[in-house]
C-alpha positions, 0 to 999 in steps of 0.5 A: 168040651169047653173052649178057652177064649180071650175076648174080654178085658177088665178095667180098673180106674183110679183118681187122686183123692183131693182130701188126702194123698190116697186114691179114690177107685170107680165102681159101677153098678149094673143096670136092673134090666141087663141079662147078666148080673143086674144090680152088680157092682163092678169095675169096667168090663167089656168085649174086644171087638173084631180087629181091635187090640185088648188095650183099644178095647179097654179105652173104648169101653172106659169112655163108652161106660163113663165117657172118661179118658185116662191120664195114665194107664197100665196093664196089671200083671194078672189075667182074670178067668171065668167060666160062662156056663151058657156058652161052655167057655173059659175066658181069660181077660187081661186087666188094666188100670188108669188114672183119670180125673176125678172132677171129670163128669161121668155119663153112664151107659145104659149098661149101668145105673150108678156109680161110686168113688170109693176108698180101697177098703170100701171098694173091696167091700162093695165088689162082689166078683173075686176077680174084680177084687183080686185085680183091685189089690193087684192094681193098688199094690203093683201099680199105684203103690209101686215107685217103678210103675213105668214097668207096666205103663202103657203109652196112650 
């Protein structure tokens, strides 16, 4: 019988587009030598470590994978889920979003080989996992395009 676990997070990063009043979204391409999803374009993901909250894990993963620090951060009102057939686990992941500075330099971890800042539609085209696409829409609609974004804001 599969186990239900909640030890992962999903994190979407956006920045104000300097050319207009829209947003750019960060996508990362996984390295080719990783065991899971080599070459896949994705958002920031990771595991929650022992004695760490999901928010702390999200902030740590953002920094470890990009060296970025958020200006603002929110919880997205959505849980993603996926099945890990190797371990027979059903995973539920809280989703977070943040605004970062587009001009801050990115240094990728060994887990990734490339990154892009893309507009919403291009981001939807390049993301491959359904949970990343669904959460991406909710991050834009419920957070970035919501005048009452304080409802989901996290103090950092």
